[in-house]
All heavy atoms as a GROMACS GRO file, in nm:
protein
  620
    1SER      N    1  12.762   3.769  14.049
    1SER     CA    2  12.652   3.718  13.958
    1SER      C    3  12.633   3.806  13.838
    1SER      O    4  12.658   3.926  13.851
    1SER     CB    5  12.532   3.702  14.039
    1SER     OG    6  12.481   3.827  14.084
    2THR      N    7  12.578   3.749  13.734
    2THR     CA    8  12.547   3.826  13.618
    2THR      C    9  12.402   3.811  13.570
    2THR      O   10  12.342   3.701  13.601
    2THR     CB   11  12.637   3.796  13.504
    2THR    OG1   12  12.617   3.669  13.465
    2THR    CG2   13  12.789   3.815  13.540
    3ALA      N   14  12.361   3.890  13.490
    3ALA     CA   15  12.214   3.874  13.437
    3ALA      C   16  12.196   3.750  13.367
    3ALA      O   17  12.085   3.697  13.350
    3ALA     CB   18  12.181   3.999  13.367
    4SER      N   19  12.301   3.702  13.296
    4SER     CA   20  12.294   3.586  13.205
    4SER      C   21  12.250   3.449  13.296
    4SER      O   22  12.223   3.355  13.233
    4SER     CB   23  12.415   3.564  13.124
    4SER     OG   24  12.520   3.546  13.195
    5GLU      N   25  12.276   3.459  13.420
    5GLU     CA   26  12.252   3.349  13.500
    5GLU      C   27  12.101   3.322  13.541
    5GLU      O   28  12.068   3.212  13.588
    5GLU     CB   29  12.335   3.361  13.633
    5GLU     CG   30  12.484   3.352  13.611
    5GLU     CD   31  12.560   3.385  13.739
    5GLU    OE1   32  12.492   3.393  13.855
    5GLU    OE2   33  12.683   3.380  13.739
    6LEU      N   34  12.013   3.415  13.506
    6LEU     CA   35  11.881   3.400  13.537
    6LEU      C   36  11.817   3.296  13.441
    6LEU      O   37  11.836   3.302  13.326
    6LEU     CB   38  11.801   3.530  13.528
    6LEU     CG   39  11.826   3.640  13.630
    6LEU    CD1   40  11.765   3.765  13.583
    6LEU    CD2   41  11.778   3.590  13.760
    7PRO      N   42  11.741   3.208  13.490
    7PRO     CA   43  11.669   3.110  13.402
    7PRO      C   44  11.554   3.171  13.325
    7PRO      O   45  11.499   3.269  13.365
    7PRO     CB   46  11.624   3.000  13.500
    7PRO     CG   47  11.597   3.076  13.624
    7PRO     CD   48  11.706   3.182  13.638
    8VAL      N   49  11.536   3.122  13.211
    8VAL     CA   50  11.425   3.167  13.125
    8VAL      C   51  11.294   3.124  13.186
    8VAL      O   52  11.276   3.002  13.217
    8VAL     CB   53  11.442   3.125  12.981
    8VAL    CG1   54  11.321   3.161  12.887
    8VAL    CG2   55  11.576   3.183  12.914
    9SER      N   56  11.196   3.211  13.197
    9SER     CA   57  11.067   3.179  13.251
    9SER      C   58  10.991   3.091  13.155
    9SER      O   59  10.979   3.110  13.033
    9SER     CB   60  10.990   3.306  13.278
    9SER     OG   61  10.859   3.280  13.321
   10ARG      N   62  10.924   2.983  13.219
   10ARG     CA   63  10.836   2.906  13.142
   10ARG      C   64  10.693   2.926  13.185
   10ARG      O   65  10.594   2.862  13.145
   10ARG     CB   66  10.860   2.744  13.166
   10ARG     CG   67  11.013   2.722  13.141
   10ARG     CD   68  11.034   2.710  12.994
   10ARG     NE   69  11.170   2.676  12.961
   10ARG     CZ   70  11.243   2.732  12.880
   10ARG    NH1   71  11.213   2.846  12.809
   10ARG    NH2   72  11.371   2.693  12.862
   11SER      N   73  10.674   3.035  13.262
   11SER     CA   74  10.540   3.069  13.312
   11SER      C   75  10.460   3.134  13.199
   11SER      O   76  10.503   3.212  13.121
   11SER     CB   77  10.552   3.171  13.424
   11SER     OG   78  10.424   3.232  13.450
   12ALA      N   79  10.335   3.093  13.188
   12ALA     CA   80  10.242   3.147  13.089
   12ALA      C   81  10.219   3.304  13.115
   12ALA      O   82  10.179   3.375  13.032
   12ALA     CB   83  10.110   3.082  13.082
   13GLN      N   84  10.235   3.340  13.238
   13GLN     CA   85  10.211   3.476  13.279
   13GLN      C   86  10.338   3.565  13.259
   13GLN      O   87  10.329   3.688  13.256
   13GLN     CB   88  10.179   3.482  13.429
   13GLN     CG   89  10.051   3.403  13.461
   13GLN     CD   90   9.930   3.480  13.400
   13GLN    OE1   91   9.929   3.603  13.412
   13GLN    NE2   92   9.853   3.404  13.338
   14GLY      N   93  10.461   3.507  13.236
   14GLY     CA   94  10.576   3.589  13.220
   14GLY      C   95  10.615   3.640  13.363
   14GLY      O   96  10.534   3.640  13.454
   15ARG      N   97  10.731   3.701  13.360
   15ARG     CA   98  10.785   3.763  13.491
   15ARG      C   99  10.870   3.884  13.449
   15ARG      O  100  10.930   3.880  13.348
   15ARG     CB  101  10.873   3.669  13.572
   15ARG     CG  102  10.808   3.543  13.627
   15ARG     CD  103  10.682   3.565  13.700
   15ARG     NE  104  10.709   3.633  13.824
   15ARG     CZ  105  10.642   3.626  13.932
   15ARG    NH1  106  10.541   3.541  13.946
   15ARG    NH2  107  10.670   3.692  14.048
   16VAL      N  108  10.888   3.976  13.549
   16VAL     CA  109  10.992   4.073  13.545
   16VAL      C  110  11.075   4.046  13.662
   16VAL      O  111  11.033   4.033  13.775
   16VAL     CB  112  10.938   4.223  13.556
   16VAL    CG1  113  11.049   4.316  13.567
   16VAL    CG2  114  10.851   4.248  13.430
   17GLU      N  115  11.200   4.017  13.635
   17GLU     CA  116  11.301   3.964  13.742
   17GLU      C  117  11.401   4.074  13.768
   17GLU      O  118  11.459   4.140  13.677
   17GLU     CB  119  11.370   3.834  13.693
   17GLU     CG  120  11.265   3.726  13.658
   17GLU     CD  121  11.311   3.624  13.563
   17GLU    OE1  122  11.395   3.648  13.478
   17GLU    OE2  123  11.260   3.512  13.576
   18LEU      N  124  11.436   4.086  13.897
   18LEU     CA  125  11.531   4.180  13.943
   18LEU      C  126  11.653   4.108  13.989
   18LEU      O  127  11.643   4.015  14.059
   18LEU     CB  128  11.467   4.264  14.064
   18LEU     CG  129  11.572   4.350  14.141
   18LEU    CD1  130  11.616   4.472  14.044
   18LEU    CD2  131  11.503   4.411  14.262
   19LEU      N  132  11.767   4.156  13.937
   19LEU     CA  133  11.897   4.103  13.970
   19LEU      C  134  11.991   4.216  14.009
   19LEU      O  135  12.002   4.310  13.936
   19LEU     CB  136  11.965   4.022  13.859
   19LEU     CG  137  12.099   3.970  13.877
   19LEU    CD1  138  12.089   3.850  13.972
   19LEU    CD2  139  12.162   3.934  13.740
   20LEU      N  140  12.053   4.196  14.127
   20LEU     CA  141  12.152   4.283  14.170
   20LEU      C  142  12.291   4.235  14.156
   20LEU      O  143  12.311   4.123  14.188
   20LEU     CB  144  12.132   4.334  14.313
   20LEU     CG  145  11.987   4.383  14.351
   20LEU    CD1  146  11.973   4.408  14.504
   20LEU    CD2  147  11.963   4.517  14.277
   21ASP      N  148  12.380   4.318  14.099
   21ASP     CA  149  12.520   4.266  14.086
   21ASP      C  150  12.605   4.332  14.198
   21ASP      O  151  12.642   4.453  14.197
   21ASP     CB  152  12.586   4.307  13.960
   21ASP     CG  153  12.704   4.234  13.930
   21ASP    OD1  154  12.768   4.203  14.019
   21ASP    OD2  155  12.738   4.230  13.808
   22THR      N  156  12.635   4.250  14.304
   22THR     CA  157  12.711   4.303  14.415
   22THR      C  158  12.858   4.314  14.384
   22THR      O  159  12.931   4.378  14.446
   22THR     CB  160  12.694   4.207  14.536
   22THR    OG1  161  12.736   4.073  14.491
   22THR    CG2  162  12.550   4.197  14.582
   23ASP      N  163  12.907   4.265  14.270
   23ASP     CA  164  13.040   4.284  14.224
   23ASP      C  165  13.066   4.409  14.167
   23ASP      O  166  13.180   4.467  14.164
   23ASP     CB  167  13.082   4.174  14.123
   23ASP     CG  168  13.077   4.036  14.184
   23ASP    OD1  169  13.089   4.022  14.305
   23ASP    OD2  170  13.068   3.934  14.107
   24ARG      N  171  12.959   4.480  14.121
   24ARG     CA  172  12.970   4.611  14.058
   24ARG      C  173  12.876   4.699  14.136
   24ARG      O  174  12.765   4.721  14.089
   24ARG     CB  175  12.929   4.603  13.905
   24ARG     CG  176  13.026   4.525  13.824
   24ARG     CD  177  12.976   4.533  13.685
   24ARG     NE  178  13.031   4.420  13.612
   24ARG     CZ  179  12.982   4.379  13.497
   24ARG    NH1  180  12.885   4.431  13.444
   24ARG    NH2  181  13.038   4.269  13.439
   25ALA      N  182  12.913   4.759  14.241
   25ALA     CA  183  12.832   4.829  14.333
   25ALA      C  184  12.731   4.928  14.260
   25ALA      O  185  12.774   5.011  14.178
   25ALA     CB  186  12.912   4.911  14.437
   26GLY      N  187  12.606   4.900  14.298
   26GLY     CA  188  12.512   4.984  14.246
   26GLY      C  189  12.435   4.957  14.110
   26GLY      O  190  12.358   5.031  14.074
   27LEU      N  191  12.462   4.846  14.045
   27LEU     CA  192  12.405   4.809  13.926
   27LEU      C  193  12.291   4.708  13.940
   27LEU      O  194  12.307   4.613  14.029
   27LEU     CB  195  12.504   4.742  13.830
   27LEU     CG  196  12.608   4.837  13.766
   27LEU    CD1  197  12.698   4.754  13.674
   27LEU    CD2  198  12.533   4.943  13.695
   28ALA      N  199  12.179   4.731  13.884
   28ALA     CA  200  12.065   4.629  13.890
   28ALA      C  201  12.019   4.610  13.742
   28ALA      O  202  12.034   4.697  13.660
   28ALA     CB  203  11.952   4.692  13.970
   29TRP      N  204  11.963   4.482  13.726
   29TRP     CA  205  11.898   4.456  13.601
   29TRP      C  206  11.759   4.422  13.624
   29TRP      O  207  11.728   4.347  13.728
   29TRP     CB  208  11.971   4.330  13.533
   29TRP     CG  209  12.104   4.360  13.476
   29TRP    CD1  210  12.133   4.400  13.346
   29TRP    CD2  211  12.234   4.347  13.542
   29TRP    NE1  212  12.270   4.408  13.329
   29TRP    CE2  213  12.334   4.382  13.454
   29TRP    CE3  214  12.265   4.324  13.676
   29TRP    CZ2  215  12.468   4.382  13.489
   29TRP    CZ3  216  12.402   4.326  13.712
   29TRP    CH2  217  12.501   4.360  13.614
   30LEU      N  218  11.669   4.461  13.543
   30LEU     CA  219  11.532   4.416  13.535
   30LEU      C  220  11.517   4.338  13.394
   30LEU      O  221  11.541   4.403  13.292
   30LEU     CB  222  11.438   4.534  13.541
   30LEU     CG  223  11.420   4.610  13.669
   30LEU    CD1  224  11.341   4.724  13.649
   30LEU    CD2  225  11.361   4.511  13.768
   31ARG      N  226  11.482   4.214  13.415
   31ARG     CA  227  11.474   4.134  13.282
   31ARG      C  228  11.319   4.103  13.262
   31ARG      O  229  11.254   4.056  13.350
   31ARG     CB  230  11.542   4.000  13.297
   31ARG     CG  231  11.519   3.926  13.171
   31ARG     CD  232  11.620   3.807  13.148
   31ARG     NE  233  11.572   3.704  13.243
   31ARG     CZ  234  11.627   3.573  13.240
   31ARG    NH1  235  11.732   3.555  13.155
   31ARG    NH2  236  11.582   3.475  13.320
   32LEU      N  237  11.275   4.140  13.149
   32LEU     CA  238  11.143   4.105  13.094
   32LEU      C  239  11.155   3.959  13.045
   32LEU      O  240  11.230   3.934  12.951
   32LEU     CB  241  11.095   4.196  12.983
   32LEU     CG  242  11.111   4.353  13.011
   32LEU    CD1  243  11.065   4.428  12.881
   32LEU    CD2  244  11.038   4.392  13.127
   33ASN      N  245  11.076   3.881  13.114
   33ASN     CA  246  11.098   3.726  13.084
   33ASN      C  247  10.967   3.673  13.047
   33ASN      O  248  10.896   3.612  13.139
   33ASN     CB  249  11.160   3.670  13.216
   33ASN     CG  250  11.213   3.523  13.184
   33ASN    OD1  251  11.194   3.468  13.077
   33ASN    ND2  252  11.284   3.476  13.280
   34ASN      N  253  10.933   3.677  12.925
   34ASN     CA  254  10.807   3.612  12.869
   34ASN      C  255  10.844   3.587  12.722
   34ASN      O  256  10.786   3.627  12.630
   34ASN     CB  257  10.694   3.708  12.875
   34ASN     CG  258  10.558   3.642  12.846
   34ASN    OD1  259  10.552   3.529  12.829
   34ASN    ND2  260  10.459   3.727  12.816
   35PRO      N  261  10.949   3.499  12.698
   35PRO     CA  262  10.998   3.478  12.567
   35PRO      C  263  10.900   3.410  12.464
   35PRO      O  264  10.909   3.439  12.347
   35PRO     CB  265  11.114   3.399  12.583
   35PRO     CG  266  11.104   3.325  12.716
   35PRO     CD  267  11.023   3.425  12.795
   36GLY      N  268  10.806   3.343  12.514
   36GLY     CA  269  10.708   3.278  12.433
   36GLY      C  270  10.614   3.383  12.354
   36GLY      O  271  10.561   3.353  12.258
   37LYS      N  272  10.606   3.504  12.410
   37LYS     CA  273  10.525   3.609  12.357
   37LYS      C  274  10.612   3.729  12.326
   37LYS      O  275  10.576   3.840  12.328
   37LYS     CB  276  10.425   3.653  12.456
   37LYS     CG  277  10.327   3.548  12.502
   37LYS     CD  278  10.203   3.537  12.405
   37LYS     CE  279  10.114   3.432  12.452
   37LYS     NZ  280   9.986   3.454  12.416
   38ARG      N  281  10.746   3.698  12.294
   38ARG     CA  282  10.844   3.801  12.259
   38ARG      C  283  10.854   3.901  12.379
   38ARG      O  284  10.862   4.026  12.344
   38ARG     CB  285  10.819   3.862  12.120
   38ARG     CG  286  10.843   3.755  12.010
   38ARG     CD  287  10.838   3.814  11.876
   38ARG     NE  288  10.762   3.942  11.848
   38ARG     CZ  289  10.704   3.973  11.753
   38ARG    NH1  290  10.697   3.887  11.650
   38ARG    NH2  291  10.645   4.096  11.745
   39ASN      N  292  10.839   3.865  12.494
   39ASN     CA  293  10.855   3.947  12.616
   39ASN      C  294  10.743   4.054  12.630
   39ASN      O  295  10.757   4.154  12.692
   39ASN     CB  296  10.994   4.011  12.629
   39ASN     CG  297  11.101   3.906  12.644
   39ASN    OD1  298  11.076   3.806  12.716
   39ASN    ND2  299  11.203   3.910  12.573
   40ALA      N  300  10.626   4.027  12.567
   40ALA     CA  301  10.514   4.116  12.576
   40ALA      C  302  10.471   4.122  12.721
   40ALA      O  303  10.472   4.023  12.792
   40ALA     CB  304  10.394   4.074  12.489
   41PHE      N  305  10.440   4.251  12.773
   41PHE     CA  306  10.393   4.260  12.918
   41PHE      C  307  10.257   4.184  12.933
   41PHE      O  308  10.162   4.206  12.852
   41PHE     CB  309  10.377   4.400  12.951
   41PHE     CG  310  10.498   4.466  13.012
   41PHE    CD1  311  10.593   4.511  12.937
   41PHE    CD2  312  10.520   4.471  13.152
   41PHE    CE1  313  10.710   4.574  12.994
   41PHE    CE2  314  10.626   4.510  13.208
   41PHE     CZ  315  10.734   4.571  13.122
   42THR      N  316  10.258   4.116  13.052
   42THR     CA  317  10.118   4.066  13.104
   42THR      C  318  10.089   4.138  13.222
   42THR      O  319  10.168   4.222  13.283
   42THR     CB  320  10.132   3.914  13.132
   42THR    OG1  321  10.234   3.902  13.242
   42THR    CG2  322  10.185   3.832  13.017
   43ALA      N  323   9.966   4.120  13.282
   43ALA     CA  324   9.929   4.175  13.413
   43ALA      C  325  10.028   4.139  13.515
   43ALA      O  326  10.061   4.227  13.597
   43ALA     CB  327   9.782   4.132  13.434
   44GLN      N  328  10.064   4.018  13.516
   44GLN     CA  329  10.164   3.970  13.620
   44GLN      C  330  10.295   4.054  13.613
   44GLN      O  331  10.352   4.085  13.707
   44GLN     CB  332  10.183   3.822  13.619
   44GLN     CG  333  10.294   3.770  13.719
   44GLN     CD  334  10.253   3.791  13.863
   44GLN    OE1  335  10.141   3.745  13.897
   44GLN    NE2  336  10.334   3.860  13.933
   45MET      N  337  10.336   4.080  13.493
   45MET     CA  338  10.457   4.141  13.470
   45MET      C  339  10.447   4.292  13.516
   45MET      O  340  10.545   4.348  13.570
   45MET     CB  341  10.503   4.129  13.331
   45MET     CG  342  10.544   3.990  13.282
   45MET     SD  343  10.579   3.976  13.109
   45MET     CE  344  10.729   4.060  13.093
   46MET      N  345  10.333   4.351  13.497
   46MET     CA  346  10.308   4.475  13.555
   46MET      C  347  10.328   4.492  13.698
   46MET      O  348  10.388   4.585  13.749
   46MET     CB  349  10.180   4.542  13.510
   46MET     CG  350  10.153   4.551  13.360
   46MET     SD  351  10.250   4.698  13.294
   46MET     CE  352  10.147   4.727  13.149
   47VAL      N  353  10.268   4.390  13.770
   47VAL     CA  354  10.278   4.386  13.915
   47VAL      C  355  10.426   4.363  13.955
   47VAL      O  356  10.478   4.431  14.045
   47VAL     CB  357  10.186   4.265  13.969
   47VAL    CG1  358  10.219   4.241  14.120
   47VAL    CG2  359  10.043   4.300  13.952
   48ASP      N  360  10.494   4.270  13.883
   48ASP     CA  361  10.634   4.249  13.913
   48ASP      C  362  10.724   4.379  13.896
   48ASP      O  363  10.808   4.405  13.983
   48ASP     CB  364  10.696   4.139  13.818
   48ASP     CG  365  10.647   4.003  13.840
   48ASP    OD1  366  10.574   3.979  13.946
   48ASP    OD2  367  10.666   3.924  13.754
   49LEU      N  368  10.694   4.443  13.785
   49LEU     CA  369  10.768   4.567  13.756
   49LEU      C  370  10.747   4.675  13.861
   49LEU      O  371  10.836   4.734  13.915
   49LEU     CB  372  10.728   4.622  13.613
   49LEU     CG  373  10.809   4.755  13.584
   49LEU    CD1  374  10.951   4.734  13.571
   49LEU    CD2  375  10.752   4.800  13.446
   50ALA      N  376  10.623   4.686  13.906
   50ALA     CA  377  10.584   4.785  14.003
   50ALA      C  378  10.656   4.754  14.142
   50ALA      O  379  10.708   4.840  14.206
   50ALA     CB  380  10.433   4.803  14.030
   51GLU      N  381  10.658   4.624  14.177
   51GLU     CA  382  10.719   4.580  14.295
   51GLU      C  383  10.875   4.598  14.294
   51GLU      O  384  10.938   4.645  14.389
   51GLU     CB  385  10.687   4.431  14.331
   51GLU     CG  386  10.550   4.418  14.377
   51GLU     CD  387  10.506   4.271  14.387
   51GLU    OE1  388  10.590   4.180  14.355
   51GLU    OE2  389  10.400   4.240  14.433
   52ALA      N  390  10.933   4.574  14.176
   52ALA     CA  391  11.076   4.591  14.164
   52ALA      C  392  11.118   4.741  14.172
   52ALA      O  393  11.213   4.772  14.240
   52ALA     CB  394  11.126   4.529  14.037
   53VAL      N  395  11.035   4.820  14.112
   53VAL     CA  396  11.076   4.966  14.103
   53VAL      C  397  11.053   5.022  14.247
   53VAL      O  398  11.131   5.091  14.290
   53VAL     CB  399  10.987   5.042  14.003
   53VAL    CG1  400  10.998   5.194  14.026
   53VAL    CG2  401  11.029   5.002  13.861
   54GLN      N  402  10.958   4.977  14.321
   54GLN     CA  403  10.922   5.023  14.454
   54GLN      C  404  11.043   4.978  14.544
   54GLN      O  405  11.094   5.064  14.626
   54GLN     CB  406  10.802   4.962  14.517
   54GLN     CG  407  10.752   5.012  14.642
   54GLN     CD  408  10.616   4.960  14.684
   54GLN    OE1  409  10.589   4.853  14.647
   54GLN    NE2  410  10.553   5.042  14.766
   55TRP      N  411  11.096   4.865  14.527
   55TRP     CA  412  11.215   4.814  14.599
   55TRP      C  413  11.336   4.898  14.568
   55TRP      O  414  11.411   4.940  14.652
   55TRP     CB  415  11.233   4.669  14.589
   55TRP     CG  416  11.349   4.625  14.674
   55TRP    CD1  417  11.322   4.571  14.798
   55TRP    CD2  418  11.484   4.624  14.650
   55TRP    NE1  419  11.447   4.542  14.857
   55TRP    CE2  420  11.547   4.570  14.758
   55TRP    CE3  421  11.563   4.653  14.547
   55TRP    CZ2  422  11.684   4.558  14.776
   55TRP    CZ3  423  11.704   4.648  14.554
   55TRP    CH2  424  11.761   4.598  14.668
   56LEU      N  425  11.358   4.920  14.432
   56LEU     CA  426  11.472   4.995  14.387
   56LEU      C  427  11.473   5.147  14.435
   56LEU      O  428  11.578   5.199  14.465
   56LEU     CB  429  11.484   4.989  14.238
   56LEU     CG  430  11.522   4.867  14.178
   56LEU    CD1  431  11.500   4.862  14.027
   56LEU    CD2  432  11.677   4.831  14.204
   57GLU      N  433  11.362   5.201  14.464
   57GLU     CA  434  11.351   5.330  14.518
   57GLU      C  435  11.413   5.347  14.652
   57GLU      O  436  11.452   5.454  14.700
   57GLU     CB  437  11.198   5.380  14.517
   57GLU     CG  438  11.150   5.410  14.380
   57GLU     CD  439  11.005   5.452  14.378
   57GLU    OE1  440  10.936   5.414  14.467
   57GLU    OE2  441  10.969   5.525  14.275
   58THR      N  442  11.416   5.228  14.733
   58THR     CA  443  11.464   5.233  14.861
   58THR      C  444  11.607   5.182  14.874
   58THR      O  445  11.670   5.188  14.979
   58THR     CB  446  11.378   5.137  14.956
   58THR    OG1  447  11.401   5.001  14.911
   58THR    CG2  448  11.236   5.181  14.957
   59TRP      N  449  11.672   5.145  14.759
   59TRP     CA  450  11.802   5.094  14.754
   59TRP      C  451  11.908   5.212  14.740
   59TRP      O  452  11.928   5.264  14.636
   59TRP     CB  453  11.815   5.004  14.627
   59TRP     CG  454  11.938   4.920  14.614
   59TRP    CD1  455  12.016   4.869  14.715
   59TRP    CD2  456  12.004   4.899  14.490
   59TRP    NE1  457  12.128   4.812  14.664
   59TRP    CE2  458  12.127   4.825  14.525
   59TRP    CE3  459  11.988   4.923  14.347
   59TRP    CZ2  460  12.214   4.772  14.428
   59TRP    CZ3  461  12.071   4.875  14.263
   59TRP    CH2  462  12.180   4.798  14.304
   60ASP      N  463  11.965   5.235  14.862
   60ASP     CA  464  12.057   5.349  14.869
   60ASP      C  465  12.184   5.337  14.782
   60ASP      O  466  12.239   5.443  14.739
   60ASP     CB  467  12.091   5.368  15.015
   60ASP     CG  468  11.979   5.415  15.098
   60ASP    OD1  469  11.879   5.480  15.040
   60ASP    OD2  470  11.982   5.396  15.219
   61GLU      N  471  12.220   5.221  14.764
   61GLU     CA  472  12.353   5.196  14.685
   61GLU      C  473  12.327   5.198  14.532
   61GLU      O  474  12.427   5.187  14.455
   61GLU     CB  475  12.416   5.072  14.725
   61GLU     CG  476  12.459   5.062  14.872
   61GLU     CD  477  12.348   5.026  14.965
   61GLU    OE1  478  12.251   4.966  14.923
   61GLU    OE2  479  12.363   5.065  15.080
   62GLY      N  480  12.200   5.206  14.496
   62GLY     CA  481  12.167   5.202  14.351
   62GLY      C  482  12.223   5.317  14.271
   62GLY      O  483  12.209   5.433  14.317
   63ARG      N  484  12.284   5.278  14.158
   63ARG     CA  485  12.335   5.389  14.073
   63ARG      C  486  12.276   5.380  13.930
   63ARG      O  487  12.276   5.482  13.857
   63ARG     CB  488  12.486   5.371  14.062
   63ARG     CG  489  12.547   5.379  14.201
   63ARG     CD  490  12.707   5.383  14.197
   63ARG     NE  491  12.736   5.514  14.160
   63ARG     CZ  492  12.866   5.547  14.147
   63ARG    NH1  493  12.962   5.460  14.162
   63ARG    NH2  494  12.891   5.665  14.114
   64ALA      N  495  12.247   5.259  13.879
   64ALA     CA  496  12.189   5.242  13.747
   64ALA      C  497  12.104   5.115  13.739
   64ALA      O  498  12.126   5.017  13.810
   64ALA     CB  499  12.306   5.228  13.644
   65VAL      N  500  12.005   5.120  13.652
   65VAL     CA  501  11.916   5.007  13.629
   65VAL      C  502  11.916   4.985  13.474
   65VAL      O  503  11.897   5.071  13.400
   65VAL     CB  504  11.766   5.033  13.676
   65VAL    CG1  505  11.676   4.916  13.637
   65VAL    CG2  506  11.769   5.063  13.829
   66ILE      N  507  11.953   4.852  13.444
   66ILE     CA  508  11.944   4.815  13.297
   66ILE      C  509  11.822   4.733  13.277
   66ILE      O  510  11.801   4.633  13.347
   66ILE     CB  511  12.068   4.731  13.261
   66ILE    CG1  512  12.196   4.830  13.293
   66ILE    CG2  513  12.071   4.691  13.119
   66ILE    CD1  514  12.325   4.757  13.304
   67VAL      N  515  11.740   4.770  13.181
   67VAL     CA  516  11.615   4.696  13.149
   67VAL      C  517  11.643   4.615  13.018
   67VAL      O  518  11.689   4.678  12.924
   67VAL     CB  519  11.489   4.773  13.139
   67VAL    CG1  520  11.369   4.699  13.107
   67VAL    CG2  521  11.477   4.864  13.270
   68TYR      N  522  11.615   4.485  13.009
   68TYR     CA  523  11.637   4.410  12.887
   68TYR      C  524  11.539   4.291  12.877
   68TYR      O  525  11.480   4.261  12.980
   68TYR     CB  526  11.786   4.364  12.883
   68TYR     CG  527  11.812   4.254  12.985
   68TYR    CD1  528  11.827   4.123  12.940
   68TYR    CD2  529  11.836   4.274  13.111
   68TYR    CE1  530  11.860   4.015  13.018
   68TYR    CE2  531  11.868   4.163  13.204
   68TYR     CZ  532  11.877   4.041  13.156
   68TYR     OH  533  11.908   3.940  13.235
   69GLY      N  534  11.530   4.236  12.773
   69GLY     CA  535  11.445   4.124  12.747
   69GLY      C  536  11.519   3.992  12.742
   69GLY      O  537  11.624   3.983  12.689
   70ALA      N  538  11.448   3.879  12.774
   70ALA     CA  539  11.508   3.749  12.766
   70ALA      C  540  11.518   3.707  12.621
   70ALA      O  541  11.439   3.752  12.536
   70ALA     CB  542  11.413   3.647  12.836
   71GLN      N  543  11.609   3.628  12.602
   71GLN     CA  544  11.642   3.565  12.469
   71GLN      C  545  11.659   3.669  12.359
   71GLN      O  546  11.600   3.651  12.255
   71GLN     CB  547  11.538   3.458  12.439
   71GLN     CG  548  11.537   3.341  12.535
   71GLN     CD  549  11.452   3.229  12.490
   71GLN    OE1  550  11.358   3.237  12.410
   71GLN    NE2  551  11.485   3.113  12.549
   72HIS      N  552  11.730   3.772  12.386
   72HIS     CA  553  11.768   3.877  12.281
   72HIS      C  554  11.652   3.945  12.220
   72HIS      O  555  11.656   3.992  12.109
   72HIS     CB  556  11.860   3.804  12.170
   72HIS     CG  557  11.971   3.746  12.230
   72HIS    ND1  558  12.076   3.793  12.293
   72HIS    CD2  559  11.986   3.603  12.238
   72HIS    CE1  560  12.162   3.703  12.336
   72HIS    NE2  561  12.113   3.584  12.307
   73GLN      N  562  11.544   3.960  12.287
   73GLN     CA  563  11.424   4.032  12.240
   73GLN      C  564  11.394   4.129  12.349
   73GLN      O  565  11.382   4.093  12.475
   73GLN     CB  566  11.309   3.943  12.214
   73GLN     CG  567  11.338   3.840  12.105
   73GLN     CD  568  11.218   3.746  12.088
   73GLN    OE1  569  11.100   3.785  12.090
   73GLN    NE2  570  11.245   3.618  12.073
   74PHE      N  571  11.355   4.256  12.318
   74PHE     CA  572  11.325   4.350  12.418
   74PHE      C  573  11.172   4.333  12.464
   74PHE      O  574  11.145   4.260  12.559
   74PHE     CB  575  11.350   4.494  12.384
   74PHE     CG  576  11.325   4.593  12.498
   74PHE    CD1  577  11.390   4.576  12.618
   74PHE    CD2  578  11.228   4.679  12.490
   74PHE    CE1  579  11.367   4.667  12.719
   74PHE    CE2  580  11.197   4.766  12.598
   74PHE     CZ  581  11.259   4.761  12.706
   75CYS      N  582  11.080   4.390  12.402
   75CYS     CA  583  10.945   4.384  12.439
   75CYS      C  584  10.853   4.409  12.326
   75CYS      O  585  10.865   4.514  12.252
   75CYS     CB  586  10.907   4.489  12.546
   75CYS     SG  587  10.735   4.482  12.600
   76ALA      N  588  10.756   4.316  12.294
   76ALA     CA  589  10.662   4.328  12.176
   76ALA      C  590  10.550   4.421  12.220
   76ALA      O  591  10.454   4.422  12.127
   76ALA     CB  592  10.625   4.194  12.130
   77GLY      N  593  10.532   4.474  12.326
   77GLY     CA  594  10.414   4.550  12.370
   77GLY      C  595  10.346   4.486  12.481
   77GLY      O  596  10.413   4.440  12.582
   78ALA      N  597  10.209   4.467  12.490
   78ALA     CA  598  10.145   4.414  12.590
   78ALA      C  599  10.055   4.302  12.556
   78ALA      O  600  10.009   4.284  12.425
   78ALA     CB  601  10.040   4.518  12.651
   79ASP      N  602  10.028   4.202  12.636
   79ASP     CA  603   9.961   4.070  12.619
   79ASP      C  604   9.849   4.063  12.719
   79ASP      O  605   9.878   3.993  12.818
   79ASP     CB  606  10.049   3.958  12.604
   79ASP     CG  607   9.978   3.827  12.570
   79ASP    OD1  608   9.876   3.839  12.514
   79ASP    OD2  609  10.008   3.722  12.614
   80PHE      N  610   9.741   4.135  12.708
   80PHE     CA  611   9.639   4.135  12.806
   80PHE      C  612   9.531   4.042  12.753
   80PHE      O  613   9.436   4.025  12.767
   80PHE     CB  614   9.584   4.268  12.827
   80PHE     CG  615   9.682   4.357  12.889
   80PHE    CD1  616   9.735   4.464  12.836
   80PHE    CD2  617   9.740   4.330  13.023
   80PHE    CE1  618   9.830   4.544  12.892
   80PHE    CE2  619   9.832   4.414  13.082
   80PHE     CZ  620   9.877   4.514  13.011
   0.00000   0.00000   0.00000
């Protein structure tokens, strides 16, 4: 699987999505998915990020994490 297979979020809250690539041992992607606000962080996204990082801390096979934004935009800041 690849990061490009994740659907774009239509949630008003945005999401941070975790994807593991089992074809390339140890790679993970965290996608900031709030394209309507240029991927600005929301409170929900902060919770998602904390949960993903907590899970990644226990992932023994993890070697690298790539953080990127949906629809070719990284992050415009915060949207509280």
